[in-house]
C-alpha positions in Angstrom: 38.3 -24.5 -1.1 41.0 -23.5 -3.7 41.4 -24.3 -7.4 44.1 -24.4 -10.0 42.8 -23.0 -13.2 45.2 -24.0 -15.9 45.1 -21.3 -18.6 48.6 -21.1 -20.0 48.2 -23.1 -23.1 49.0 -21.6 -26.5 45.9 -23.0 -28.2 47.8 -23.9 -31.4 44.9 -26.0 -32.7 42.6 -23.0 -32.3 44.4 -20.8 -34.7 43.8 -18.3 -36.2 41.8 -17.1 -33.2 44.7 -17.6 -30.8 47.1 -15.7 -33.1 45.8 -12.5 -31.5 44.5 -13.5 -28.1 45.0 -16.2 -25.4 42.8 -19.2 -25.7 41.3 -18.6 -22.2 39.9 -15.3 -23.4 38.1 -16.4 -26.5 34.5 -15.2 -26.2 31.6 -17.6 -25.9 28.6 -15.5 -27.0 30.6 -12.4 -26.1 31.5 -13.6 -22.6 35.3 -14.4 -22.2 35.8 -18.1 -21.4 37.9 -17.3 -18.4 35.1 -15.1 -17.0 32.6 -18.0 -17.3 35.0 -20.1 -15.3 35.3 -17.5 -12.6 31.5 -17.3 -12.3 31.2 -21.0 -12.1 33.8 -21.2 -9.3 32.0 -18.4 -7.4 28.7 -20.4 -7.7 30.3 -23.4 -6.0 31.9 -21.6 -3.1 35.5 -21.6 -4.3 37.4 -18.8 -2.5 40.9 -18.7 -4.1 42.1 -19.4 -7.6 45.6 -19.7 -9.0 45.7 -19.1 -12.8 48.9 -19.9 -14.7 49.7 -17.7 -17.7 52.1 -17.9 -20.7 50.5 -17.0 -24.0 49.7 -13.2 -24.1 50.2 -13.1 -20.3 49.6 -9.3 -20.1 46.2 -9.7 -21.6 45.2 -12.4 -19.1 46.4 -10.4 -16.1 44.8 -7.2 -17.4 41.5 -9.1 -17.8 41.7 -10.6 -14.3 42.6 -7.2 -12.8 39.4 -5.6 -14.2 37.0 -8.5 -13.8 34.4 -8.1 -11.0 34.6 -11.2 -8.8 34.5 -12.2 -5.1 37.3 -14.6 -5.7 40.9 -14.0 -4.6 42.7 -14.6 -7.9 46.5 -15.1 -8.1 48.5 -15.5 -11.3 51.8 -17.3 -11.9 53.8 -16.7 -15.1 55.5 -19.6 -16.8 58.2 -18.5 -19.2 58.2 -22.1 -20.4 55.2 -24.3 -20.0 55.5 -26.7 -17.1 52.6 -29.0 -18.1 49.4 -29.6 -16.2 51.0 -31.6 -13.4 54.2 -29.5 -13.5 52.2 -26.4 -12.6 50.5 -28.1 -9.7 53.7 -29.5 -8.4 55.6 -26.2 -8.7 52.8 -24.4 -6.8 52.2 -26.9 -4.0 52.3 -24.2 -1.4 49.2 -22.6 -2.9 47.1 -25.5 -1.6 49.2 -26.4 1.5 46.8 -27.3 4.3 43.8 -27.8 2.0 42.1 -31.2 2.5 41.1 -31.2 -1.1 41.4 -28.8 -4.1 40.4 -28.5 -7.7 42.5 -28.8 -10.8 40.7 -27.4 -13.9 41.7 -27.1 -17.5 40.4 -23.6 -18.6 40.0 -24.7 -22.3 36.8 -26.5 -21.4 33.3 -25.0 -21.4 31.1 -26.5 -18.8 28.3 -26.2 -16.3 29.6 -29.0 -14.1 28.5 -29.0 -10.5 31.9 -28.7 -8.8 30.5 -28.8 -5.3 28.8 -32.1 -6.0 32.0 -33.5 -7.5 34.0 -32.4 -4.4 31.5 -34.1 -2.1 31.9 -37.3 -4.2 35.7 -37.1 -3.8 35.5 -36.6 0.0 33.5 -39.8 0.2 36.3 -41.8 -1.5 39.8 -42.8 -0.4 41.7 -42.2 -3.6 44.0 -39.2 -3.7 42.5 -38.1 -7.1 39.1 -38.0 -8.7 38.9 -37.5 -12.4 35.8 -36.2 -14.1 34.8 -38.4 -17.1 32.5 -37.9 -20.0 31.6 -40.0 -23.1 33.4 -39.2 -26.3 32.9 -40.1 -29.9 36.6 -39.5 -30.5 38.4 -41.8 -28.0 41.6 -42.0 -30.0 42.1 -38.3 -29.5 41.5 -38.3 -25.8 42.8 -39.8 -22.5 40.3 -42.6 -21.9 39.5 -44.5 -18.7 38.2 -47.9 -17.9 36.2 -48.0 -14.7 36.1 -50.9 -12.3 33.1 -52.2 -10.3 33.7 -49.9 -7.4 34.1 -46.7 -9.3 37.9 -46.8 -9.5 39.9 -46.3 -12.7 41.5 -49.6 -13.6 43.1 -48.5 -16.8 44.0 -45.1 -18.3 45.5 -44.5 -21.8 46.3 -41.2 -23.4 45.3 -41.1 -27.1 45.5 -44.9 -27.5 45.3 -46.4 -30.9 42.8 -49.0 -29.7 41.0 -47.4 -26.6 39.3 -49.9 -24.3 36.6 -47.3 -23.4 34.7 -44.3 -24.8 34.9 -42.5 -21.4 37.4 -39.6 -21.6 39.0 -37.6 -18.9 37.4 -34.2 -18.9 40.3 -32.2 -17.5 38.5 -31.6 -14.2 40.0 -33.2 -11.1 39.5 -33.1 -7.4 42.7 -33.9 -5.5 43.8 -34.5 -1.9 47.2 -33.7 -0.5 48.3 -37.4 -1.1 48.4 -36.6 -4.8 51.8 -35.0 -4.3 53.2 -38.3 -3.0 52.4 -39.8 -6.5 53.8 -37.1 -8.7 57.1 -38.2 -10.4 60.1 -36.7 -8.8 62.0 -36.6 -12.1 60.7 -34.2 -14.8 60.8 -35.6 -18.4 63.5 -34.3 -20.6 61.0 -32.0 -22.3 60.6 -30.1 -19.0 56.8 -30.8 -19.2 55.0 -32.9 -16.6 51.6 -33.9 -17.9 48.7 -35.5 -16.0 47.6 -37.6 -19.0 51.0 -38.9 -20.0 53.1 -38.9 -16.8 50.7 -39.1 -13.8 47.4 -40.9 -14.4 48.9 -44.1 -15.9 51.1 -44.6 -12.9 48.4 -43.6 -10.4 46.0 -46.3 -11.5 44.1 -47.8 -9.6 44.3 -45.1 -7.0 42.0 -42.8 -9.0 38.3 -42.5 -8.7 36.0 -41.7 -11.7 33.2 -39.2 -11.4 30.7 -39.2 -14.3 29.9 -35.6 -15.3 26.3 -35.3 -16.4 26.2 -31.6 -17.0 27.1 -29.8 -20.2 30.9 -30.0 -21.1 32.8 -29.5 -24.3 36.3 -28.5 -25.2 36.9 -25.7 -27.6 40.3 -27.0 -28.9 39.6 -26.5 -32.6 37.8 -23.9 -34.7 35.1 -26.5 -35.5 34.6 -27.3 -31.8 34.6 -23.6 -30.9 31.9 -22.9 -33.5 29.8 -25.7 -32.1 30.2 -24.4 -28.6 28.7 -21.0 -29.7 25.5 -22.9 -30.7 25.4 -25.5 -28.0 26.3 -23.5 -24.9 23.3 -23.4 -22.5 24.8 -20.7 -20.4 25.1 -20.6 -16.6 21.9 -20.1 -14.6 20.9 -16.4 -14.8 20.9 -16.1 -11.0 24.6 -16.9 -10.9 26.0 -15.4 -14.1 25.9 -12.1 -16.0 28.4 -11.1 -18.7 31.4 -9.3 -17.5 32.0 -5.6 -18.2 34.4 -5.0 -21.1 33.2 -8.0 -23.1 35.3 -9.2 -26.0 34.0 -9.3 -29.5 33.9 -12.6 -31.3 37.0 -13.3 -33.4 36.6 -12.7 -37.1 36.8 -15.7 -39.4 
């Protein structure tokens, strides 16, 4: 099974930490976030990963080149950010022939059971399964309303009056049929985003999977600080800190 690991974001909300390093390499208790993701993917039998890079791309590729992993990791450089869905569409050949594949936002910190989520998706008929978690800040998130059969019946990105407190976690399992639903025309901004441009038009052909394991985003300095305290770590049997660990940013 293959995975898109979307790691190209500039992390503007996480400044000043991201003034000197890419967001995907900020350390969580000295372990780079991207390394944690690679260990998690190994745990659940993923074989190949495509990582998109943009902000400090040389640092990301250098890290990946030195990180010990059984995964086959490829990188693709985006001179201009394409957006979450734009990256997937532009690299369709990476997953050609795959019955299903993962799309993961690398700015999340999680212990989610990806194998279990993939099995859930295979038991459904929708082209996309979105992982969802409760949030106490629904106006800042993409929120979903779930129907009686587990399908998403409404999706709104950062709605002023959300109809639900269940938020998209930035973790998807997709089938090849997803590409039939991606817009053919790219917005004038050049960015094609799952939250704004894909999920609203894909409803109700989206399944919702409730993530029960630990998950938090590290999008702000406050959230990043909380993550250092709350992170339970991956099971010791499947994770050890990578060599060449990064020191925690000052501040």
